Structures are given as C-alpha cells and as structure tokens.
C-alpha positions as a printed NumPy array, in Angstrom:
array([[-14.31 ,  -6.068,   2.935],
       [-13.006,  -7.109,  -0.487],
       [-11.093,  -4.221,  -2.104],
       [-10.688,  -3.993,  -5.86 ],
       [ -8.034,  -1.819,  -7.483],
       [ -7.966,  -0.683, -11.096],
       [ -5.414,   1.356, -13.009],
       [ -6.114,   3.65 , -15.936],
       [ -5.527,   6.905, -17.73 ],
       [ -9.244,   7.809, -18.049],
       [ -8.555,  10.622, -20.494],
       [-12.224,  11.251, -21.185],
       [-14.562,   8.752, -19.524],
       [-16.692,   6.958, -22.137],
       [-19.117,   4.017, -22.177],
       [-16.232,   1.542, -22.424],
       [-14.754,   2.944, -19.207],
       [-18.159,   2.803, -17.523],
       [-18.543,  -0.848, -18.504],
       [-15.042,  -1.597, -17.185],
       [-15.713,   0.163, -13.877],
       [-19.071,  -1.561, -13.464],
       [-17.505,  -4.984, -14.06 ],
       [-14.647,  -4.197, -11.672],
       [-17.1  ,  -3.03 ,  -8.995],
       [-18.822,  -6.408,  -9.183],
       [-15.525,  -8.122,  -8.215],
       [-15.655,  -6.829,  -4.651],
       [-17.143,  -4.482,  -2.069],
       [-15.011,  -1.362,  -2.513],
       [-13.596,  -0.056,  -5.8  ],
       [-10.469,   2.082,  -5.832],
       [ -9.279,   3.677,  -9.064],
       [ -5.652,   4.744,  -9.484],
       [ -5.552,   7.387, -12.222],
       [ -2.248,   7.53 , -14.073],
       [  0.049,  10.491, -13.5  ],
       [  1.133,  12.566, -16.505],
       [  4.752,  11.341, -16.446],
       [  3.647,   7.704, -16.453],
       [  1.326,   8.322, -19.411],
       [  4.223,   9.979, -21.252],
       [  6.432,   6.953, -20.586],
       [  3.734,   4.478, -21.648],
       [  2.227,   6.239, -24.639],
       [  4.926,   8.638, -25.759],
       [  2.573,  11.579, -25.235],
       [  0.918,  13.382, -22.391],
       [ -2.759,  13.15 , -21.501],
       [ -5.39 ,  15.337, -23.128],
       [ -6.837,  16.365, -19.761],
       [ -5.271,  17.392, -16.456],
       [ -5.026,  14.756, -13.716],
       [ -7.465,  16.709, -11.521],
       [-10.111,  16.658, -14.27 ],
       [ -9.551,  12.981, -15.098],
       [ -9.901,  12.066, -11.423],
       [-13.12 ,  14.086, -11.067],
       [-14.654,  12.448, -14.135],
       [-13.939,   9.023, -12.613],
       [-15.355,  10.156,  -9.236],
       [-18.513,  11.278, -11.003],
       [-19.302,   7.719, -12.082],
       [-21.594,   5.755,  -9.798],
       [-19.337,   2.708,  -9.539],
       [-16.265,   4.084,  -7.762],
       [-15.713,   4.376,  -4.01 ],
       [-12.321,   6.096,  -4.074],
       [-10.063,   7.742,  -6.663],
       [ -6.351,   8.159,  -6.02 ],
       [ -3.292,   9.35 ,  -7.91 ],
       [ -1.36 ,   6.576,  -9.606],
       [  2.35 ,   6.08 ,  -9.018],
       [  4.769,   8.699, -10.306],
       [  7.367,   6.065, -11.201],
       [  6.4  ,   3.494, -13.816],
       [  6.638,   0.005, -12.345],
       [  7.092,   1.059,  -8.718],
       [  3.714,  -0.39 ,  -7.651],
       [  3.596,   1.839,  -4.555],
       [ -0.162,   2.173,  -4.962],
       [ -0.578,  -1.563,  -4.411],
       [  1.305,  -1.37 ,  -1.1  ],
       [ -0.777,   1.605,  -0.015],
       [ -4.186,   0.198,  -1.042],
       [ -3.574,  -3.483,  -0.203],
       [ -6.247,  -4.747,  -2.591],
       [ -7.68 ,  -8.25 ,  -2.647],
       [ -8.266,  -8.025,  -6.393],
       [ -6.707,  -6.069,  -9.237],
       [ -9.059,  -5.717, -12.182],
       [ -7.55 ,  -5.054, -15.592],
       [ -9.19 ,  -3.942, -18.788],
       [ -9.321,  -6.257, -21.796],
       [ -6.658,  -4.048, -23.413],
       [ -4.221,  -4.226, -20.482],
       [ -2.878,  -7.711, -21.268],
       [  0.709,  -6.452, -21.374],
       [  0.256,  -5.012, -17.927],
       [ -0.957,  -8.353, -16.621],
       [  2.353, -10.127, -17.201],
       [  4.381,  -7.311, -15.674],
       [  2.025,  -7.123, -12.725],
       [  2.083, -10.878, -12.106],
       [  5.881, -10.826, -11.974],
       [  5.917,  -7.803,  -9.636],
       [  3.402,  -9.398,  -7.263],
       [  5.402, -12.616,  -7.2  ],
       [  8.644, -10.724,  -6.484],
       [  6.953,  -8.857,  -3.62 ],
       [  5.398, -12.052,  -2.249],
       [  1.872, -10.676,  -2.652],
       [ -1.081, -12.965,  -3.264],
       [ -3.538, -10.714,  -5.073],
       [ -6.074, -12.031,  -7.553],
       [ -5.842, -10.522, -11.036],
       [ -8.973, -10.544, -13.164],
       [ -9.456,  -9.247, -16.706],
       [-12.704,  -7.522, -17.573],
       [-14.473,  -7.975, -20.886],
       [-14.456,  -5.273, -23.544],
       [-17.425,  -3.088, -24.415],
       [-17.53 ,  -2.324, -28.124],
       [-13.703,  -2.079, -28.246],
       [-13.801,  -1.503, -32.005],
       [-15.601,   1.807, -31.397],
       [-14.915,   2.866, -27.804],
       [-11.219,   2.298, -27.193],
       [ -9.591,   5.58 , -26.139],
       [ -7.016,   5.408, -28.932],
       [ -9.844,   5.345, -31.495],
       [-11.819,   8.115, -29.805],
       [ -8.79 ,  10.415, -29.576],
       [ -8.467,  10.317, -33.38 ],
       [-11.947,  11.781, -33.88 ]])
C-alpha cells in the first residue's frame, strides 16, 4: 500500500483544498492528512487559526478524498508525524515551496527516502486561504 501524507492548516476547507486533496489522493492508495496544531500555525503565520483544531480536522474528514486525519506536530520542524506515518510520498501544495526545501533537508538528515511531489494550484488568485480570510 502506497501511503501519501499531506500537511496543512485547513482553516476553512474550500475548492482549492479539495483540488489539492484530490490530486494528493491520486499519488497513492491511502491519504493521510496532518492538520497543523494551533501553536505551529502561530509560529508560521504570526496568528492563530480561525477555527479550532477539532473543527478543522472534521472538515477535512468530511471530504471524500481522505482516509485518515491526524494532529500535526506540536513542535515546528520536529517531523514526528513522518516517523509515525511512514509515508511513501509527501504531497505539498503549490504554495508550500518553502516547506519543500526544509523538508528535503530534514529527510536527508534522517536518512529517509520519501518522494516529495508538488500539486498544482486551483485558481490560486481567488482561492488561496490568505485571500479568502480577508473577505
């Protein structure tokens, strides 16, 4: 079984997220989504999420593409989720390019051979979360 892991905040699932999850699902047999913890979002974005973790996880579960939803790491850059899930593929969103470099270095340091793929955007000029949160 080919496991695919994705990371995200998912602070209000929209069509862009659905496109991302659908593309990620097509990369393997089993899709696991790690939803970012509040403290990690604060560290990354300088603000907390709009919705509680429990609600964000349920909204991701409610999509038809996901097999499992888990809590993301509590410590930014610890990558404990990767050790727990042991994915074959990590799928990143088109807007997670910065994460790709950090992730590649972390995988190399840990001696892990995991394929990283970047999904295409879906109307990123209209559906990126940072744009939607301003409405």
